[in-house]
C-alpha positions in Angstrom: -12.9 31.0 1.0 -9.2 31.3 1.4 -9.3 28.8 4.3 -10.7 26.1 2.0 -7.8 26.7 -0.4 -5.4 26.3 2.5 -7.2 23.1 3.8 -6.8 21.6 0.3 -3.2 22.7 0.0 -2.2 21.6 3.5 -3.5 18.2 2.7 -1.3 17.9 -0.4 1.8 19.0 1.3 1.7 16.4 4.1 1.4 13.9 2.3 -15.5 12.6 -2.2 -18.0 12.1 -1.7 -19.7 13.9 -4.6 -23.4 14.2 -5.2 -24.2 11.9 -8.1 -27.1 11.0 -10.3 -26.0 7.4 -9.8 -26.8 7.6 -6.1 -30.4 8.5 -6.8 -31.0 6.1 -9.7 -32.4 3.5 -7.5 -34.9 6.0 -6.0 -36.0 7.2 -9.4 -36.5 3.6 -10.6 -38.5 2.7 -7.4 -40.8 5.7 -7.9 -41.2 4.9 -11.5 -42.4 1.4 -10.7 -45.6 2.9 -9.4 -46.4 4.4 -12.8 -45.4 1.8 -15.4 -46.6 -1.6 -16.5 -43.2 -3.2 -17.2 -41.3 -3.6 -13.9 -38.1 -4.6 -15.6 -37.8 -1.2 -17.4 -35.4 1.3 -15.9 -36.3 5.0 -15.9 -32.7 6.1 -15.8 -30.5 3.7 -17.7 -27.1 4.6 -16.3 -24.0 2.5 -15.8 -23.1 1.6 -12.2 -21.3 4.4 -10.3 -17.5 4.4 -10.6 -16.1 4.7 -7.1 -12.6 6.0 -7.6 -12.0 7.2 -4.0 -10.8 5.6 -0.8 -10.7 6.9 2.8 -7.4 8.0 4.2 -6.6 6.5 7.6 -7.1 8.9 10.5 -9.8 11.3 11.7 -10.7 13.5 8.8 -13.2 13.8 6.0 -10.4 13.5 3.4 -10.3 10.8 0.8 -7.8 9.9 -1.8 -9.3 10.3 -5.3 -8.3 8.9 -8.7 -7.0 5.8 -6.9 -6.6 3.9 -10.1 -3.9 6.4 -11.2 -0.3 6.1 -10.1 0.5 8.8 -7.6 3.8 9.9 -6.0 2.3 10.5 -2.6 1.2 7.8 -0.2 -0.7 9.1 2.7 -0.5 7.1 5.8 -2.7 9.2 8.1 -4.5 12.6 8.3 -6.0 14.0 11.4 -8.1 17.1 11.8 -9.0 18.5 15.2 -11.8 19.3 15.5 -13.4 17.0 12.9 -15.5 18.3 11.3 -13.9 21.8 11.2 -15.9 24.5 12.9 -16.3 28.1 11.7 -14.6 30.5 14.1 -12.3 27.8 15.6 -8.7 26.8 15.0 -8.2 23.7 13.0 -5.2 21.5 13.8 -4.0 19.5 10.8 -1.6 16.6 11.1 -0.5 14.4 8.2 2.1 11.7 7.6 3.0 10.2 4.3 5.7 9.0 1.9 6.8 11.0 -1.2 8.0 8.6 -3.9 10.1 11.2 -5.8 11.7 14.5 -4.9 9.2 17.3 -5.8 11.1 20.2 -7.5 10.1 23.8 -7.9 7.4 24.2 -10.7 5.0 21.7 -9.1 1.4 22.9 -9.0 -1.9 22.1 -7.6 -5.4 22.5 -9.1 -8.0 23.3 -6.5 -11.8 23.2 -6.8 -14.1 24.2 -4.1 -17.9 24.0 -4.5 -20.7 25.2 -2.2 -23.4 22.7 -3.0 -23.5 23.0 -6.8 -21.9 26.4 -7.0 -18.3 26.5 -7.9 -16.4 29.0 -5.6 -12.8 28.3 -6.6 -11.2 26.8 -9.6 -7.6 27.8 -9.5 -4.1 26.6 -10.0 -1.5 27.4 -7.3 2.3 27.0 -7.2 2.8 24.1 -4.8 6.2 25.3 -3.7 4.8 28.8 -2.7 2.1 27.1 -0.7 4.3 24.6 1.2 6.3 27.5 2.7 3.1 28.2 4.7 3.5 24.8 6.5 7.2 25.2 7.2 8.4 23.2 4.2 10.3 24.2 1.1 11.0 22.9 -2.3 12.5 20.7 -3.2 10.5 18.3 -1.1 12.8 15.3 -0.7 11.7 11.8 -1.5 10.9 9.9 1.7 8.7 10.2 4.8 7.1 13.5 5.5 5.2 14.7 8.6 3.5 18.1 8.9 1.4 19.7 11.6 -0.2 23.1 11.3 -2.9 25.2 13.0 -5.2 27.1 10.7 -7.8 29.6 11.7 -11.3 29.0 10.2 -13.1 32.3 9.9 -16.4 32.8 11.7 -17.9 34.2 8.4 -17.9 30.8 6.7 -21.5 30.4 5.4 -23.2 27.3 6.7 -23.6 24.5 4.1 -21.9 21.6 2.4 -18.5 22.3 0.7 -16.9 19.9 -1.8 -13.1 20.3 -2.0 -10.9 18.6 -4.6 -7.2 19.1 -5.0 -5.0 17.5 -7.7 -1.2 18.1 -7.5 1.4 17.6 -10.2 5.1 17.8 -10.6 6.7 20.4 -13.0 6.7 17.5 -15.5 3.0 16.8 -15.0 3.5 13.6 -13.0 0.6 13.0 -10.6 1.6 13.7 -7.0 -1.9 13.1 -5.5 -5.6 13.7 -5.6 -7.6 14.5 -2.5 -11.2 15.2 -1.9 -13.4 16.0 1.0 -17.0 16.9 1.9 -17.1 19.4 4.7 -20.3 20.5 6.4 -20.6 23.7 8.3 -23.8 23.6 10.3 -26.1 26.6 11.0 -25.1 28.1 14.3 -28.0 29.2 16.5 -27.5 31.5 19.4 
């Protein structure tokens, strides 16, 4: 699962769809209409979903999350080739963005990776240690940034749906960015 950590961290440097009960509320209520006498009564009385993500321009499954929060990184474009990533193939990652403040050593990133509903990774990484893997170093200066990196995706990645979320912070806990993605690795049949 190291490659998912790297995918999440690569995204943060250059610069979710999540399964939700809210998405299925309408279906539950429609099914319940068949069994109750009061058609105005809701089976699941939930507030409307809170969509706090927006797509990032380019060709990738990545979305900016926590969009109502002030973030230091503005992503202009992210491209993955191939998109979606394929097990056993190289992934070329290119990102352009603007960093609103110099990022000093001590910055960190919280990464969560789930396989369906199973949490695979919940870990905090030193952002400056990770950016060296994409030929950057801390401090990361304020201004425009462009990165491009090729990452090998192992053949052993189990098929399924992976949910990746990464939230990065400065050493003073200022929000750098939040990124999420849903990545599907299909079953490969020979």
